[in-house]
PLY file of the C-alpha trace (Angstrom):
ply
format ascii 1.0
element vertex 359
property float x
property float y
property float z
element edge 358
property int vertex1
property int vertex2
end_header
19.27 255.85 197.67
18.37 258.89 195.80
20.33 259.22 192.59
21.89 262.73 192.85
21.83 264.62 189.25
23.55 267.95 188.43
21.09 270.45 186.25
22.75 269.15 182.82
22.23 265.54 183.88
19.05 266.01 184.70
18.33 267.93 181.34
20.08 265.07 180.07
17.73 262.37 181.41
14.20 264.01 180.54
15.09 264.21 176.76
16.42 260.65 177.26
13.53 259.44 178.27
11.40 261.43 175.99
12.93 259.57 173.24
12.37 256.32 174.78
8.67 256.80 175.23
8.64 257.85 171.58
9.81 254.13 170.75
6.52 252.76 169.32
5.06 249.23 170.39
6.67 250.09 174.15
6.14 251.80 177.32
8.92 253.14 180.01
8.49 252.44 183.78
9.33 255.07 185.61
8.59 257.35 183.00
9.74 260.66 184.50
13.05 261.89 185.76
11.85 262.39 189.65
10.48 258.99 190.09
13.46 257.37 188.06
15.92 259.10 190.91
13.63 257.45 193.49
14.30 254.41 192.23
17.76 254.40 192.22
18.28 254.98 188.68
16.51 252.20 187.32
13.98 251.77 184.37
12.06 249.16 182.70
10.74 249.32 179.16
7.52 246.99 178.36
5.93 245.73 175.47
4.00 242.91 174.36
7.75 241.16 173.50
8.07 241.34 177.48
9.98 243.45 180.03
13.38 244.67 180.13
15.36 246.30 182.92
18.37 248.83 183.30
20.71 250.35 185.54
20.72 254.14 184.15
24.10 256.03 184.04
24.03 259.81 183.31
27.26 260.84 181.95
27.63 264.53 179.72
30.04 265.76 177.55
31.59 262.68 176.14
34.90 262.78 174.24
37.37 260.06 172.68
39.20 260.18 176.39
35.89 260.01 178.53
34.25 257.23 176.39
37.61 255.30 177.11
37.19 255.89 180.87
33.24 255.08 180.50
34.21 251.53 178.68
36.72 250.76 181.41
34.50 251.89 184.22
31.33 249.65 182.96
33.83 246.82 182.38
34.43 246.68 186.27
30.84 246.93 187.00
28.98 244.19 188.43
25.28 244.99 188.26
22.42 243.00 188.39
20.62 244.40 185.46
22.11 245.40 181.88
23.61 249.03 182.12
22.11 251.87 179.82
24.11 255.40 178.91
22.24 258.42 178.99
23.85 261.17 177.53
23.73 264.46 175.80
25.40 263.55 172.50
27.37 260.68 170.63
28.91 261.10 167.49
28.67 258.35 165.35
32.49 257.33 165.90
31.90 257.16 169.59
28.67 255.73 169.25
30.19 252.76 166.53
32.54 252.41 169.64
30.04 251.84 172.25
28.13 249.42 170.08
31.44 247.45 169.18
31.54 247.04 172.95
28.06 245.84 173.90
27.37 249.34 175.60
23.73 250.12 175.10
22.98 253.99 174.99
20.44 256.81 174.45
21.34 260.51 173.72
19.02 263.38 174.09
19.27 263.82 170.34
17.30 260.64 169.69
20.13 258.34 168.89
19.80 255.22 170.76
21.30 251.37 170.83
19.32 248.98 172.70
20.10 245.30 172.61
18.62 242.90 174.85
16.70 240.42 172.28
14.23 240.34 171.61
14.26 244.16 171.87
16.59 245.91 169.50
16.87 249.45 168.41
19.59 251.47 166.70
18.93 254.56 165.50
21.78 256.87 164.54
22.71 260.09 162.61
20.91 262.52 164.58
22.15 266.14 165.35
23.18 267.34 168.36
20.87 269.62 170.25
21.49 273.36 171.35
22.91 273.03 174.88
21.54 275.10 177.66
23.75 276.77 180.20
23.97 274.89 183.75
24.14 276.78 186.99
26.20 274.19 188.68
29.61 274.80 189.35
30.41 271.67 191.41
32.20 269.76 187.95
33.61 273.07 186.64
37.47 273.71 187.05
37.33 275.28 190.59
34.48 273.05 191.70
36.77 270.01 190.90
39.94 271.14 192.73
37.74 271.89 196.03
36.01 268.40 195.14
39.84 266.92 195.17
40.63 268.30 198.36
37.49 266.73 200.05
38.40 263.48 198.46
41.95 263.59 199.54
40.90 264.47 203.30
36.98 264.22 203.96
37.67 265.72 207.10
38.72 269.09 205.35
34.85 269.74 205.01
34.72 270.98 208.60
37.56 273.77 207.75
36.89 277.16 207.36
35.74 278.53 203.67
39.23 280.59 203.92
41.13 277.67 204.86
39.11 275.50 201.87
39.69 278.13 199.06
43.64 278.40 200.06
44.16 274.66 200.49
42.59 274.14 196.82
43.17 277.21 195.37
40.01 278.51 194.37
38.30 282.19 195.17
36.40 282.17 198.10
33.19 282.25 196.58
33.53 279.12 194.84
33.62 277.54 198.44
30.05 278.32 199.49
28.43 277.46 196.12
30.33 274.71 195.86
29.06 273.19 199.08
25.62 273.88 198.42
25.78 272.20 195.28
27.04 268.96 197.01
24.63 268.95 199.77
21.74 269.38 196.89
23.43 266.09 195.22
23.26 264.26 198.37
27.25 264.03 198.40
27.31 266.04 201.89
25.37 265.42 205.22
25.64 267.49 208.49
25.49 265.54 211.92
23.38 266.16 215.15
26.57 269.01 215.95
26.39 270.59 212.72
29.52 268.80 211.54
29.65 268.17 207.66
30.65 264.68 206.62
31.12 262.80 203.31
28.42 260.59 201.67
28.85 258.55 198.72
32.20 259.06 197.99
32.91 256.35 195.53
30.07 257.70 193.37
31.79 261.38 194.03
35.11 259.80 193.15
34.25 258.45 189.89
32.32 261.69 188.99
35.12 263.81 190.11
37.71 261.75 187.99
35.39 261.96 184.93
35.46 265.81 185.37
39.28 266.26 186.01
39.97 264.39 182.55
37.11 266.20 180.49
38.02 269.89 182.11
40.23 269.96 184.88
43.18 268.13 183.46
43.46 270.09 180.32
44.24 272.90 182.33
47.01 271.40 184.05
48.40 269.49 181.12
52.09 271.03 179.63
53.22 268.81 177.50
53.95 265.08 176.73
57.43 263.93 176.04
59.84 261.09 175.18
63.11 260.21 177.00
66.59 259.86 175.64
67.22 256.66 173.87
68.11 253.92 176.38
66.32 255.52 178.98
63.14 253.47 180.12
60.34 255.20 182.43
61.37 252.90 185.46
64.71 255.23 185.38
63.18 258.54 186.06
63.30 258.23 189.89
67.13 258.04 189.53
67.19 260.96 187.31
65.06 262.93 189.38
67.53 262.57 192.26
70.53 263.27 190.35
69.20 266.35 189.35
67.95 267.75 192.65
64.11 267.69 191.29
62.70 265.56 194.13
61.32 268.83 195.79
59.71 270.26 192.72
58.56 267.41 191.08
55.68 264.90 192.15
56.06 261.60 190.48
52.41 259.90 189.33
50.49 258.29 186.87
51.76 254.52 186.11
55.10 255.14 187.41
53.97 256.62 190.62
51.19 253.74 191.32
54.02 251.10 190.89
56.36 252.43 192.86
53.62 252.61 195.61
51.99 249.61 195.47
54.90 247.29 194.23
53.69 247.04 190.73
54.56 245.52 187.26
57.21 247.83 185.35
55.06 250.85 184.06
55.15 251.91 180.65
54.29 255.86 181.37
54.71 258.40 183.86
53.09 261.50 185.03
55.38 264.32 186.39
53.55 266.71 188.24
55.45 270.04 188.13
55.63 272.92 190.72
58.76 274.70 189.53
60.04 275.74 186.23
58.56 273.50 183.47
61.54 274.29 180.79
64.21 273.53 183.18
62.50 270.30 184.45
62.50 269.39 180.24
66.29 270.41 180.02
67.32 268.77 183.11
65.62 265.32 182.39
66.63 265.70 178.71
62.97 265.49 177.71
61.98 265.93 174.15
58.39 267.31 173.62
56.98 264.16 171.96
52.60 263.94 171.52
53.32 259.91 171.22
55.89 260.04 174.17
55.35 258.43 177.57
56.03 261.18 179.80
53.25 263.74 180.90
54.14 266.83 182.62
51.47 268.94 184.18
50.99 271.94 186.90
50.29 271.08 190.01
47.05 272.56 191.92
46.27 273.59 195.45
48.50 272.40 198.60
47.58 268.71 198.59
48.88 266.92 195.74
51.63 265.16 197.20
51.37 261.85 199.27
52.14 262.47 202.45
53.03 258.31 203.41
55.77 256.32 202.53
58.01 257.84 199.87
59.70 255.10 197.64
63.23 255.49 196.14
63.76 258.93 197.68
61.19 260.55 195.36
58.32 262.42 195.98
54.91 260.70 195.14
51.86 262.18 193.53
48.36 261.61 196.14
47.07 258.40 194.96
43.78 260.40 193.77
45.97 261.92 190.86
47.43 258.68 190.21
44.58 256.99 189.71
42.74 259.62 187.72
45.94 259.71 185.30
45.33 255.97 184.98
41.89 256.74 183.74
43.31 259.38 181.43
45.29 256.53 180.05
42.29 254.51 179.43
43.57 251.36 181.97
41.26 252.26 185.22
40.07 248.75 185.37
43.79 247.12 185.71
45.11 245.31 189.27
47.31 248.13 189.68
44.62 250.63 189.61
42.47 248.43 191.60
45.21 248.30 194.37
45.17 252.30 194.71
41.33 252.28 195.00
41.24 249.05 197.76
44.56 250.39 199.59
44.54 253.96 199.70
41.32 255.48 197.96
38.04 253.82 199.20
39.50 253.80 202.86
39.73 257.34 202.92
36.81 257.76 201.99
34.86 255.43 203.94
36.95 256.96 207.16
35.18 260.35 206.02
31.75 258.99 206.24
29.55 256.84 203.97
31.56 255.72 201.06
28.14 255.11 198.87
27.80 253.43 195.87
29.32 253.92 192.18
26.05 254.21 190.59
0 1
1 2
2 3
3 4
4 5
5 6
6 7
7 8
8 9
9 10
10 11
11 12
12 13
13 14
14 15
15 16
16 17
17 18
18 19
19 20
20 21
21 22
22 23
23 24
24 25
25 26
26 27
27 28
28 29
29 30
30 31
31 32
32 33
33 34
34 35
35 36
36 37
37 38
38 39
39 40
40 41
41 42
42 43
43 44
44 45
45 46
46 47
47 48
48 49
49 50
50 51
51 52
52 53
53 54
54 55
55 56
56 57
57 58
58 59
59 60
60 61
61 62
62 63
63 64
64 65
65 66
66 67
67 68
68 69
69 70
70 71
71 72
72 73
73 74
74 75
75 76
76 77
77 78
78 79
79 80
80 81
81 82
82 83
83 84
84 85
85 86
86 87
87 88
88 89
89 90
90 91
91 92
92 93
93 94
94 95
95 96
96 97
97 98
98 99
99 100
100 101
101 102
102 103
103 104
104 105
105 106
106 107
107 108
108 109
109 110
110 111
111 112
112 113
113 114
114 115
115 116
116 117
117 118
118 119
119 120
120 121
121 122
122 123
123 124
124 125
125 126
126 127
127 128
128 129
129 130
130 131
131 132
132 133
133 134
134 135
135 136
136 137
137 138
138 139
139 140
140 141
141 142
142 143
143 144
144 145
145 146
146 147
147 148
148 149
149 150
150 151
151 152
152 153
153 154
154 155
155 156
156 157
157 158
158 159
159 160
160 161
161 162
162 163
163 164
164 165
165 166
166 167
167 168
168 169
169 170
170 171
171 172
172 173
173 174
174 175
175 176
176 177
177 178
178 179
179 180
180 181
181 182
182 183
183 184
184 185
185 186
186 187
187 188
188 189
189 190
190 191
191 192
192 193
193 194
194 195
195 196
196 197
197 198
198 199
199 200
200 201
201 202
202 203
203 204
204 205
205 206
206 207
207 208
208 209
209 210
210 211
211 212
212 213
213 214
214 215
215 216
216 217
217 218
218 219
219 220
220 221
221 222
222 223
223 224
224 225
225 226
226 227
227 228
228 229
229 230
230 231
231 232
232 233
233 234
234 235
235 236
236 237
237 238
238 239
239 240
240 241
241 242
242 243
243 244
244 245
245 246
246 247
247 248
248 249
249 250
250 251
251 252
252 253
253 254
254 255
255 256
256 257
257 258
258 259
259 260
260 261
261 262
262 263
263 264
264 265
265 266
266 267
267 268
268 269
269 270
270 271
271 272
272 273
273 274
274 275
275 276
276 277
277 278
278 279
279 280
280 281
281 282
282 283
283 284
284 285
285 286
286 287
287 288
288 289
289 290
290 291
291 292
292 293
293 294
294 295
295 296
296 297
297 298
298 299
299 300
300 301
301 302
302 303
303 304
304 305
305 306
306 307
307 308
308 309
309 310
310 311
311 312
312 313
313 314
314 315
315 316
316 317
317 318
318 319
319 320
320 321
321 322
322 323
323 324
324 325
325 326
326 327
327 328
328 329
329 330
330 331
331 332
332 333
333 334
334 335
335 336
336 337
337 338
338 339
339 340
340 341
341 342
342 343
343 344
344 345
345 346
346 347
347 348
348 349
349 350
350 351
351 352
352 353
353 354
354 355
355 356
356 357
357 358
């Protein structure tokens, strides 16, 4: 299956391949972006010492939080070949963290870490290259809102543009551009009757989650708080009921996932607020504290809520948001997150078309 690349990913892959080809004593097969795409993201480095194959994963604009997500995603992968991260730039602290975790990488600036004995390469200290503007909007804020609508309800791909824009709370002009880009990347197919369907849903979910953490969540984030002394995270449902806030707050994150799956005792919670955030703080007696266990976020669009079973008389956020918040907290590969994925997210994507791969 073709390996879809955004504009920025394509430029990054081209630069990383160029840096690999510059290594002495070896060659790269295949040696260009188009043939690499046809090979489903696999390449081989060949030299007198032998031949080493990699499964290439492109990810751009990595920061401390998204590197934590990358580490968790890589830990959960079961690949036949070693995984090689292609990215636009890694600062030395982030590169050091990847090396310590055994993650091999190449960036567009020429920094790299290859560790498949007898092949060993470590290059660092190269500066970031000047960025070029991307034409794609699918993984910008508005596009991410619309993609979330499709991931929650793949059948929404056949709504009118106006319906899509209203449900996702985006401008009408965003819809056509996003659909066109998703189709070009191989995430949307069309059947003989002209009906759209989702393809490679699991891959799109992973990319959306990465974009949610990097771009969308910072726009939604209000503040992090701690609870009053003696109050635990698992006490929040009772507080929400007592204060009459079950209609204006959606419970998500680790608390929401634990309620939905009868999981372990939660340590954190995400509260998605549609009403007055200050009133929420006062009524729940939350204290702003960047080290606290409760994150407050704005809702977006019309589909933030889970429409199934609601335990403890509270309103739950959709499992899509729960899983993304677990990834934000750096714990997307736990049994709790896997339960969300297996029980709620992947079945929904498979009903909407081809779930696809996670490569």
